[in-house]
N, C-alpha and C positions, 0 to 999 in steps of 0.2 A: 588665214590665221594672223593674229596680231604680231607684228614684228617683235622678235625676241628682245632686241635691244630696247625698243620702246617700252615694252612691258617691264624690262629690268629697271629702266630709269624711272618709269612711273611708280614702281614699287618703292623706290627710294624716296620719291616725292611724297607718296602716300604715308610712308613711315614718318617723314619729317613733319607732316601736317597733323596726323592723328596719333602719333606716338606709338605705332604698332611696330613690333620687330619685323624687319624684312627678311624674307627667305634668302639665305646666303647665295644659293645658286642663281636665283633670279637677280639678285643685286649685282652679282658678278657680270651678268650679261650686259649691263649698261656700259661697261668699259669698252665694249666693241664699237660704241658710237652709234649715233642715229644719222642715217644718211641725209635726212631732210634738213638737219640743222648743223651738220658737221662735215668736215673733210679731213681725213687722216687724223682724227681725234681733235681737231681744232674747230672752235665754234665759228660758224659763218652766218648765223641768224642774228640780224642786227637788233631785233627787239630783245633777245636774250642778252646780248652784249650790253645794251643800254641798262637793263635791269641789274646786271652785275656791277656796272660802273656806278649806278645810282646807289646801290647797297654799300659799295666801298666808300663813297663820298659821305653818305648819311652817317655811317659808323664813325668816321673821322669827325664829322660835325658834332655828334653827340658827345664824344670824348673831349673835344676842344671846348665846348660850351661848359661842361661840368668843371673842367680844369680852370677855365677863366673865372668862373664863379668862386672857386675855392681860393684862388690867389689874388682876388680883387684887393688892391691896396686900400680901398675905402673900408674894407671889412676889418675893423679894428679888433673885433672879438676873435677873429681867426689868425691875427697877425703873429701871435707867439707860437703857433704850430709849425712855422716854417723856420728853417735854420739859416736861410740866406736873407740878405739885407732888403730893406724896403725899396731901395733903388733897383735892385735886381728883380724884385717882384713887379715893379712898374714896367721894367723892360719886358719881362715875360708876358705881363698882362697885355701890353701893346702888341706884342707879336701874335698872341692868340686872337686878339681882336682883328688884326689884319688877316690872319689865317681863316677865321670864320667868314669874313667878307669874301675872301677868295673862294672858299668852298661853296658859298651861296651862289656866286657867279658860275662856278663850274657845274653846279646842279642845274642851273637854268639853261646852260649850254647843251646839256646831254640830249634833251629832246630835239634840239635843232641839228644835231650831228647826223650826217648821213651814214658815216662809218665811224662809230665810237673808237677812240684811241685811249691809250694809257690805262688799259685794263690788266691788272696783274694776273688775273685768273683767265686762262685761255683754253682750257681743255675740259672735256666731259669728266675725266678722271678727277679733276679738282672740284668740279661742281658737286660730284658725289660726296666729297669730303665736307662740303658746306651743309649738305642735307642729311647727313648721317648722325645718329645720336653720338654724343661725345664719348661715351664709354665703349663704343664699338670701333672707334677710329684707330687706324694704324698711326701710332704716334710719330713714327719716322716720316711718313708722308705728310702728316699735318705740320710737323716742324718745318719741312721744306716749303710748304705753301705759306705758313705764317711768316717765314723769313722773307719770302718774295713780296708779300703784302707790306711788311714793315719797311723794307728797303725803299719802296715808293712813298709810303706815308711819312717816313722820317726824313725825307730829302730836305736839306737846308733847315733842319730843326735843331735848335740848341736849348730848348726849354725842357729841363729835366723832369718836372712833374708830368708834362704831356707825354714824354717818351715812355715813362713808366706805365701810364695808363694805356697807351697804345699797345705796349707789350702784353699787358694783362688782359685787355678787353676787346681788342680790334677784331680778332677772328670770330669770337662769339657774337659780336654785334653784327658783323657782316652776314653771318649765318641767319640771324633773326630777321634782318632787313630783307634778305633775299627770299626767305620763306614768305614774308609779307608781299613781296613783288609777285611771287607765283600766284598768290591768292587774290590779289587786288588788281593786277595788270592782266586784262582779258587776253591780250595777244600772247603773253608769256604763258598764261594758264592753258591756252589752247595748244601750245607746243607739247604739253605733257598729256593733255586729255582729248584733243580734237583731231588727231591724225589717224589715218588708216581704217576708219569705220566702214568704208565701202568694201573692204577686202577681208572682213572677218565673218565667220559663220555665226549662226544664231546663238549657239552656246557661249561662244566667246563674247558676243555682243551683250548678252545678258550679264556676264561677269563684268564686262567693262562698265555697263550702266550702273551696276551695283557699286563698283569702286568709285565711279564719278559722283554718285549720290553721296557717298561718304565724304568725299573731298568737298563737294558743294556745301554740305552742312557745316563745314569748317572754314568757309570763306572768310569769316571775320577772324583775322589773324590774332594770335596771342603775341602781342608785342611785349618786349621787356618793359616792365612798369618802373618808372622812376619813383621809387618809394620815398627817397629823401626829399624830392621836390614836393610830393603830395603832403608829407608830414610837415614840411616847412610852411606850406601854404596854410595848413590848418592852424599851426602855431601863430602865424601872422594874423589870421582872421580872429582867433581868440584874443590876441593882444589888442587889436583895434576895437573889438566889441567891448572889452573891458574899459579901455581908455575913453571910448565914446560914451559909455554909460556913466562915467564918473563926472559928476557935476563940477568938480574942481579943475577939470582939464578942458582946454578949448583948442580948436584947430586940429591940424594934421600932425599929431605927436607920435613919436615912436617910444617904445618902452624905455629906452636908454635916456630919453629926455626927462622923464619923471622919476626914474628909478634911483633910489639912494642906496649905495652899497652898505651892507650890514656886516658887523662883526659877528661871527658865529662861534658859539661856545659848545664844546663837546660836554654834554651833561652826564653826570654820574649820580645815579640814584642812591640816596641814603636809606638807612633802615626805616621801614614804615612803622610809625608809632601806634597807629590804631587800626584794627582790622575792619572796623565798621565805618571807615571814612567814606563820605558821599562823594559822588563824581565832581560836584561843584567845588569841593574842598581839595581836590587832587593836587592843585598847584602848591599847596602847603608842603607837600613831600619834598619839594625842591628848593625851599627857602634856605636850607642849609645844604647847598650842593657843592660837590668837589669839581672845580674847574680843571680838567685834565689838559685841555689845549684850547687856545683861542685863535681863531682864524680871521684874517682880513678876507674880504670877498675874493680877491684875485688868488690868494693863497689857497682858499677852499677849492676854487675851480681847478687849479693846477694839481695840488697835492692829493685831494680826496677824489675828485672826479676823473682826472686824467691818469694820475699815478696810482690810484686805488689805495691810498694810505689812510686807512681807518681801522681801528683795533678789532672790531667784530666781524666785519663783512668784506674787508678789502675794497671798500668803495662800491660794493654791489647792492647793498640794502641801506638806504639812507632815509631818515625821517626829518622833516622840517617842522619843528614844533614851536607854537607860539600862541599868544593871546589873540582873541578876535581883533581884527584891524591892525595887527602888527606887521602885515606885509608878506604873509606866507605865500599867497598865490602869486604875488608880484615876483618874489624871489624864485618861486618854482618856474615861472615863465622865463626868467632870466637864465636859470640853469638849463632849461630845455633849449633855448636859443643858442646858448654857448656850446652845449654838447653837439647840437645839430650842425653848427658851422665850424666847430673847433676840433672835433674828434672824427678822424677819417672813418668812413663807412658806417657811422652811427645812424640808426633809424630811431627818431624820437617820436613816440606816440603819446599824445596828451589825452588823458581820460578824466573827466569830471565824475567822480565816483557816485554822485547823486543820480547820474544818468543811467546807472546800471538797472535801477528799478527792480531789484530782486534777482537779476540774472547773475550767473557766475561771470567773473571777469573774462575768462577765456572764451566763453560762449558769446559774450558781448563783443569781444574783439573780432571773432571770426564771422559773426553775423552782422550786427548793426554797424560797428565801426568800419569793417572792411567794405561793406556795400556802399556806405556813404563815401568812402575814400575813392573807390574805383569809378564811381559815377563822375568824379571830377575829371577823369580822362576818357569819358565817353563810353564806359562799359555799363551794360544794363544789368549784369548779374556777375556774381563771383563764381566763376567756373572752377572746376577741379584744378586746372592748371594754375589759376590765380591763387587759389588757396594753398596749393603746394609751394608756390613761389613765396607766399607770405610766411608759411611755416618754415621755409628754408632760412628766412631772416633770423628767426628765433634759434634754429639749430646752429646757425653760424655765430650766435651770441652777438648779433649786431643791434638788437632791439633794446632801447631804453624806455621803460614805462614810467611816465610822469603822471602820478595819480594825485589829483587835487581833492581835498576834502574827505579824508577817511572818516571823520566824525559825521559826515552827511550821508554815508552809505546806509541804505535801508536793509536791515537784516532782522530775521525773526526773533532771535534771542536777545537782541539789543546790544550785542557786543561786536561792533564792526571790525575791530582789530583782530579778534580771534577768528572771525570769518575770513579776513584777508590772509591770515597765517595758514588757515586750513586750505584755502585755494592755492596758495603758493606751494604748500607741501604736497598736496595731492594732484595738482595740475600737471599737465605735460609740458607744453612749450614755455609757459610763463616762468617756470623754474630757471630757465636759461636766460631770462631777461634781467637786465639791471633795473632796479626799481628805486625811484625817489618819490616819496609821498609826503603830503602835508596833513597836519592834524592839529586840532585845538589842544592847547596845553592841558586843560582840565580833564579832557577825555583821555589823553595819553597818560597823564599821571595816575589816573584811576585804573585803567585797564591795559596800559601799554606793555605790561609784562608779556602779553600774548605775542608781541613782536620783539622779543628780547634779542633776536639776531640782527636787528636794525641798529645802526649807529645814528645817534641824534645829536 
């Protein structure tokens, strides 16, 4: 019969890979240890030790890389989001640069080590914590392991943003990278699936084969997707496509090179004089407008976007309205880039509304946009896990939808703004997103009352 401890630990691994609830009794058995890879509860299998150390280093590497990008002194857009001086940012940036170089060297050394050292996790009990669903973990045990990991990761570290990110994300990232190691490292995979087959009866062997098949189907690991990086890549590509298609620009320009900051006026609609006003005459409604507040560009970014100071929506629903060629799309791109780099945890999704081609916005996001996005990181399809992860971004209110060209959205009744309002009102996740859209002034003036909750 299959060793009870091996079955117990295998159950935990199975749970971690396919998301199934493990049987409590079977899960408890893994704590007795596996004789082949442990002695008195301590790991003695070097392949497993290497995988643990690799996971620990990769988690630090990802956090350091994200932090370095955020505090880059050259990132002028992001500069005002930090309370400490530019000199301190340069110091921390240089420290993180050196840290990443050291982590790269440490990762290269792992494979060459005969007996890996410096591994904060040293027991099967602690491995179980890495592989168990978060909501099932004993928080006291987890806190002890987290503290042990942080003590090693924070050694000689004085960079405050890096410390904060380590405290928030280190344990979860190590768990994800270790699950990846189990699925991609054949030697480690065999530790959990390849032992004791010669000593089990036919019934147990059939059960084992069934479990192994399930695991094998999940060999492509679900890694944490860097949504911010994907969305920034899309924004950058859209920017370059627009600049390269403009005959007035030459060379390798960035949007900041050609962008002219605009003063923005909060528009207040006056009483409509005629009920039969045509769409092309809509701009006349605003010729006698009340200017309630005028913003310079930097004031708009800080007061409206970051602080949410707008009368109708608290910065959650914004319309960029203007005549053709006035620079609406350029301004929208600048807003998207500023939010992506200047607001912590923000996920900026750019959508050209003409691309919907009759689809609802939410359907387009979870089908067309999501598939195109994940292909950038080597995923062939949007699995249930990926869709759940994507949905979680909306539920956490991290998503900013930047919608370009409301007037270009194809709808049956000819009123794109009313259709957008309906989809926001009846939709699920997009209700929780912050939305900035652009629209031609004549269209907005004629039918913009459908989006009367938007600040313009």
